[in-house]
C-alpha positions in Angstrom: -13.7 22.1 14.8 -11.7 21.1 11.8 -13.4 20.2 8.5 -11.8 17.0 7.1 -11.8 16.4 3.4 -14.4 13.7 2.5 -12.9 13.5 -1.2 -13.0 9.6 -1.7 -10.8 9.5 -4.7 -8.2 6.8 -3.6 -9.9 3.2 -3.6 -13.1 1.3 -3.3 -13.4 -1.5 -1.1 -16.3 -3.8 0.3 -17.4 -3.9 4.1 -19.9 -6.7 4.4 -22.1 -6.5 1.4 -21.5 -2.9 0.8 -19.0 -1.1 -1.3 -17.4 1.9 -0.1 -15.0 4.8 -1.6 -12.3 5.9 0.2 -9.6 8.4 1.0 -7.2 8.3 4.2 -9.1 10.2 6.5 -12.0 9.2 8.6 -14.5 9.2 6.5 -15.4 6.8 4.0 -18.4 7.0 1.6 -21.0 4.0 1.0 -21.8 3.7 -2.6 -24.1 1.8 -5.0 -21.8 -0.3 -7.3 -24.2 -0.6 -10.0 -25.1 3.5 -10.2 -22.6 4.8 -8.5 -24.8 7.0 -6.3 -23.8 8.0 -3.1 -25.7 6.6 -0.5 -24.1 7.9 2.9 -21.0 9.2 4.6 -19.6 7.4 7.5 -17.4 8.8 10.2 -15.3 6.2 11.5 -14.2 8.2 14.5 -17.8 7.4 15.9 -16.9 3.9 16.2 -13.3 3.7 16.7 -10.6 5.5 18.5 -8.8 6.6 15.2 -7.8 10.1 13.1 -8.0 8.0 10.0 -7.3 5.0 8.1 -5.3 3.9 5.1 -7.2 3.2 1.8 -5.6 -0.2 1.7 -6.9 -2.7 4.1 -6.9 -6.2 3.8 -10.1 -8.6 3.4 -9.7 -12.3 4.7 -11.7 -14.8 3.0 -14.5 -14.8 5.5 -15.1 -10.9 5.0 -13.1 -9.9 7.7 -11.8 -6.3 7.2 -8.5 -5.3 8.9 -7.0 -1.6 8.5 -4.7 0.8 10.3 -4.4 4.2 11.4 -3.3 6.5 13.9 -4.4 7.5 17.5 -4.0 9.5 20.2 -3.4 7.1 23.3 -2.7 7.9 27.0 -1.5 11.0 28.1 -1.7 12.5 24.2 0.8 10.2 23.4 0.6 8.8 19.9 0.1 5.2 18.5 -1.0 3.2 15.6 -4.3 1.2 16.2 -5.3 -1.8 14.4 -8.7 -2.4 13.4 -10.8 -5.2 12.7 -14.4 -5.1 10.9 -16.4 -8.3 11.3 -17.8 -10.0 8.2 -21.4 -9.7 7.4 -24.0 -11.4 9.6 -27.4 -13.0 8.9 -29.4 -10.1 10.7 -28.0 -7.7 7.9 -26.7 -5.5 10.7 -24.1 -2.9 9.7 -20.4 -4.6 10.6 -19.0 -1.1 11.1 -21.1 -0.6 13.9 -19.3 -3.8 15.3 -15.7 -2.7 14.6 -13.1 -2.7 17.1 -9.3 -1.6 17.7 -7.5 -5.2 18.1 -4.2 -4.2 19.1 -2.0 -0.5 19.5 1.4 -0.2 18.3 3.5 2.3 19.8 5.1 5.7 17.8 8.8 6.6 18.0 7.9 10.3 18.3 5.3 11.5 20.4 3.8 14.3 18.1 4.8 13.0 14.7 3.5 9.8 13.4 4.9 8.4 10.2 2.8 8.3 7.0 0.8 4.9 6.6 -0.1 4.2 3.2 -0.7 0.5 3.6 0.6 -2.2 5.9 1.3 -6.2 5.8 -0.6 -9.1 6.8 0.1 -12.8 7.1 -1.6 -15.9 8.5 -0.6 -15.2 12.0 0.9 -11.5 11.8 0.3 -8.1 10.9 3.3 -5.8 9.6 3.7 -2.4 9.9 6.8 -0.5 8.4 7.4 3.0 10.4 9.2 5.1 7.8 10.8 8.7 8.2 8.2 10.6 6.4 6.2 12.0 9.5 3.5 14.4 9.8 3.9 17.1 12.3 0.5 17.1 14.1 1.2 20.7 15.6 1.4 21.9 11.7 -1.4 19.6 11.2 -4.1 21.1 13.8 -3.4 24.7 13.0 -3.0 24.1 8.9 -6.6 25.5 8.4 -6.8 28.5 10.4 -3.2 29.6 9.1 -3.6 31.5 5.7 -2.3 29.3 2.4 -1.3 26.3 4.7 -1.9 22.6 2.9 -2.1 19.2 3.9 1.6 19.0 2.1 3.0 21.8 4.2 2.5 19.3 7.4 5.0 16.8 6.3 8.6 16.5 7.3 11.4 14.0 7.3 13.3 12.5 10.2 16.8 12.3 8.9 18.1 10.2 11.6 15.4 7.4 12.6 15.9 5.2 9.4 13.3 2.5 9.1 11.6 0.5 11.7 9.5 -2.7 11.1 7.1 -3.5 13.8 5.3 -6.9 14.4 2.0 -7.9 16.1 0.0 -11.3 16.6 -3.4 -11.6 15.0 -4.8 -14.5 17.2 -4.6 -13.5 19.9 -3.5 -9.8 18.8 -0.4 -8.4 20.8 2.4 -6.2 20.2 5.6 -8.0 19.8 7.6 -5.4 21.5 10.9 -7.7 21.9 11.2 -7.7 18.1 12.8 -4.6 17.3 13.7 -4.7 13.6 15.4 -1.6 11.9 17.1 -0.9 8.3 18.1 2.3 6.4 15.6 5.1 5.6 13.1 4.7 2.6 9.7 6.0 1.7 7.0 3.5 1.4 3.5 3.6 -0.1 2.7 0.2 -1.5 3.3 -3.2 0.2 3.1 -6.1 -2.4 2.6 -9.1 0.0 4.0 -10.5 3.3 4.2 -14.4 4.2 5.6 -16.8 6.6 8.4 -19.1 5.8 10.3 -21.6 8.0 10.4 -19.3 11.3 10.7 -16.0 8.8 8.6 -13.3 7.7 9.4 -12.2 4.1 8.2 -8.9 3.2 8.2 -7.3 -0.4 7.8 -3.7 -0.7 7.7 -0.9 -3.6 10.2 1.5 -1.4 11.9 4.9 -2.4 15.6 5.1 -1.3 16.1 7.7 1.6 14.1 10.1 3.9 13.1 13.0 1.7 9.3 12.9 0.6 8.8 11.4 -2.9 5.4 13.7 -2.9 7.8 16.7 -2.9 8.5 16.3 -6.6 5.1 15.6 -7.6 4.0 19.1 -7.7 2.2 20.0 -11.0 4.8 22.8 -11.3 7.1 20.4 -11.7 5.1 17.8 -14.0 3.9 20.7 -16.3 7.5 21.3 -17.4 9.2 20.0 -20.6 9.9 16.3 -20.6 13.6 17.1 -20.2 12.8 19.0 -17.0 10.9 16.2 -15.4 13.5 14.0 -15.7 16.2 16.3 -14.3 13.4 16.9 -11.2 13.1 12.8 -10.8 16.9 12.4 -10.7 17.0 14.6 -7.5 14.0 12.3 -6.2 14.4 9.0 -4.0 15.4 6.3 -6.3 12.6 3.5 -6.7 13.5 -0.3 -6.0 11.3 -3.5 -5.1 12.7 -4.8 -2.0 12.4 -7.9 0.0 13.0 -7.9 3.7 13.0 -11.0 6.0 12.3 -10.5 9.5 13.7 -13.7 11.9 10.8 -14.5 14.4 13.4 -16.7 16.6 16.0 -14.2 18.2 18.7 -15.3 20.9 20.9 -12.7 22.2 23.9 -15.2 22.0 23.7 -14.8 17.9 24.8 -11.3 17.7 26.9 -10.0 14.7 26.0 -12.9 12.2 23.2 -13.3 9.8 20.2 -14.9 11.3 18.5 -15.7 7.9 18.8 -19.3 6.7 16.1 -19.0 3.6 17.9 -20.6 0.6 16.2 -18.5 -1.9 17.0 -15.0 -0.9 20.1 -12.7 0.0 17.9 -10.4 2.5 20.3 -10.6 5.7 19.3 -10.0 9.3 22.0 -9.4 12.1 21.4 -9.0 15.6 23.1 -5.7 17.5 23.8 -5.7 21.1 21.3 -3.2 21.6 18.6 -5.9 21.2 17.8 -4.4 17.7 17.9 -6.5 14.5 19.4 -4.6 11.4 18.1 -5.8 8.2 19.3 -5.7 4.3 17.1 -6.2 1.5 17.3 -8.3 -1.5 16.6 -6.0 -4.4 13.9 -7.6 -6.7 13.4 -5.1 -9.4 15.8 -1.7 -10.1 16.1 0.3 -13.1 17.4 4.1 -13.3 14.4 6.2 -12.7 11.9 3.2 -13.4 9.4 2.4 -10.7 7.2 -0.9 -10.1 4.6 0.8 -8.3 0.8 0.3 -7.5 1.5 -3.4 -7.1 -1.2 -6.2 -7.3 -1.1 -9.9 -6.8 -3.4 -12.9 -7.1 -4.8 -11.6 -3.7 -7.6 -14.3 -2.9 -4.9 -16.7 -3.7 -1.9 -15.5 -2.2 -2.5 -12.6 0.1 -0.3 -13.6 2.9 1.1 -17.1 1.5 4.3 -17.3 -0.5 4.0 -16.4 -4.2 5.7 -15.9 -7.7 4.0 -12.7 -9.4 3.3 -9.3 -9.0 2.0 -7.0 -11.4 2.4 -3.1 -11.4 2.4 0.1 -12.9 5.6 1.1 -14.5 6.6 4.7 -13.9 9.1 6.3 -16.3 10.5 9.4 -14.0 7.2 9.4 -12.3 5.0 9.2 -15.5 3.0 6.1 -16.0 3.7 4.4 -19.4 3.7 0.6 -19.0 2.3 -2.2 -17.3 4.8 -4.6 -16.0 4.7 -8.3 -14.4 7.5 -9.6 -12.0 8.4 -12.8 -10.9 9.5 -12.2 -7.3 11.5 -15.6 -7.4 13.5 -15.2 -10.5 13.3 -11.5 -11.1 12.0 -12.0 -14.7 9.8 -9.3 -15.9 7.0 -8.8 -18.9 6.0 -5.8 -20.3 2.8 -4.1 -21.8 3.5 -0.8 -23.6 2.2 1.6 -26.6 3.0 4.7 -27.5 1.1 7.7 -26.1 -0.7 5.6 -23.7 -0.8 6.1 -19.6 -2.2 2.7 -17.9 -3.4 2.6 -14.7 -2.8 0.2 -11.6 -3.4 -3.4 -13.3 -6.3 -5.3 -11.5 -5.9 -9.2 -11.7 -9.1 -11.1 -11.9 -8.0 -14.9 -11.7 -10.0 -17.5 -14.5 -12.9 -19.2 -12.4 -11.6 -22.5 -11.3 -7.8 -21.9 -12.4 -5.1 -23.7 -10.4 -2.0 -21.6 -11.8 -1.3 -18.2 -9.9 -1.1 -16.4 -13.0 -4.0 -17.7 -14.8 -6.2 -14.8 -15.2 -6.6 -11.4 -16.8 -5.3 -7.8 -16.0 -7.8 -4.8 -16.4 -6.2 -1.4 -16.4 -7.7 1.9 -17.2 -5.8 3.7 -20.2 -5.6 7.3 -21.1 -4.5 8.2 -24.8 -4.5 11.9 -24.9 -5.6 13.5 -28.2 -7.4 10.2 -29.5 -10.9 10.3 -31.1 -11.4 8.0 -28.0 -9.3 9.2 -25.3 -9.8 6.2 -22.7 -10.3 2.6 -23.1 -10.1 -0.3 -20.5 -7.5 -2.7 -21.3 -7.9 -6.4 -20.7 -4.3 -8.3 -20.8 -3.5 -12.1 -20.4 -1.9 -12.1 -17.2 0.3 -14.9 -18.1 1.8 -13.5 -21.4 0.9 -9.7 -20.7 -0.4 -9.8 -24.5 -3.6 -7.6 -25.3 -6.9 -9.8 -25.2 -9.5 -6.9 -25.8 -10.2 -2.8 -25.1 -13.1 -1.2 -24.8 -13.0 2.4 -25.8 -14.8 5.4 -24.8 -15.4 9.0 -26.1 -14.8 10.1 -22.6 -11.6 11.9 -20.9 -10.4 9.8 -17.9 -8.4 10.9 -15.2 -5.2 8.5 -14.5 -6.9 6.5 -11.4 -5.5 5.3 -8.4 -6.7 2.2 -7.3 -10.0 0.2 -7.7 -11.8 -3.0 -7.4 -13.2 -5.6 -9.9 -16.6 -6.8 -8.9 -18.1 -9.5 -10.6 -21.7 -9.6 -11.5 -24.3 -11.1 -9.8 -24.8 -14.7 -10.3 -27.9 -15.3 -12.4 
């Protein structure tokens, strides 16, 4: 009896030959990619056992879509389901009707799922990070009947659980319950990439230190304050860091107490404890005082689930998006694009047709320039050098966007 929002502001992605605008609920909205007309609203609960799914699915080369969401399992216990939507078939049938749950992962708390915004995928594995930011389901289910309660009122933090990494195999799909990875508490919204290398899974993340929920500092009342007050609030919030974690796949009980990571190019460690858990310590790839590298993108078609060199992100200065950053995850070298009074959005990477180099392409970003004669523009940057190639200005106020996609024009 609860009316769940169908506000599809977070992202856009393809399923089969169709395009859907999405948020993090069970509703996704089919849109015409040329006219942007709404075609239909789809309730995923009609096809899958899930309460909602993330706005960050993974898409394989053949068009298979994977996503993750929470659900109620046996005896009303909570779990996380990885779902699979098959690629389009010649009979033009709807792939969503053939979607299925491929593997279920357990929740550490029965009625308090961790907030999930994204997950990792490699050639052979799914990577799920269970963070200490929780949704209190009892509050959530009563929020609409309690006057003044909001979605944000349903969040709380578990101060003692830290953060857990869960692995599941893809083919055949199965939860790896004997592999228990743990580390200190952090908030997580965006995975950058994950890949397998020499018996390890390398996982690169945009993290925020601690169990305190970052969103608590993003209320409009805070952001409308004078700049010095905004900075003071940001100083109290979790510190952002880009981190690399390395998960050993081959674990033997006799190896307790020593670092299991033998990859030569990282300082990340993994130590087996007597209780069977593996304690992870990260390598920091990017860190600056109140400077976040967020909304990450990579050369997805070439590098998703594979070893890679470059990530592109939005630079947040005390939560304010005022720059675009390119990060070499191997050398930690960075490049910046920045312009006074300009506030860019997530940079989308579009590869040059036929390119052989990983960073041969362009970055696309919607930039807001308040007070200008034309207050919004599409910025086109050379992805190698982060130098401007072009901009297309419009006399329209455009909201700061979250995520999106590049849709190539149909071939003539």
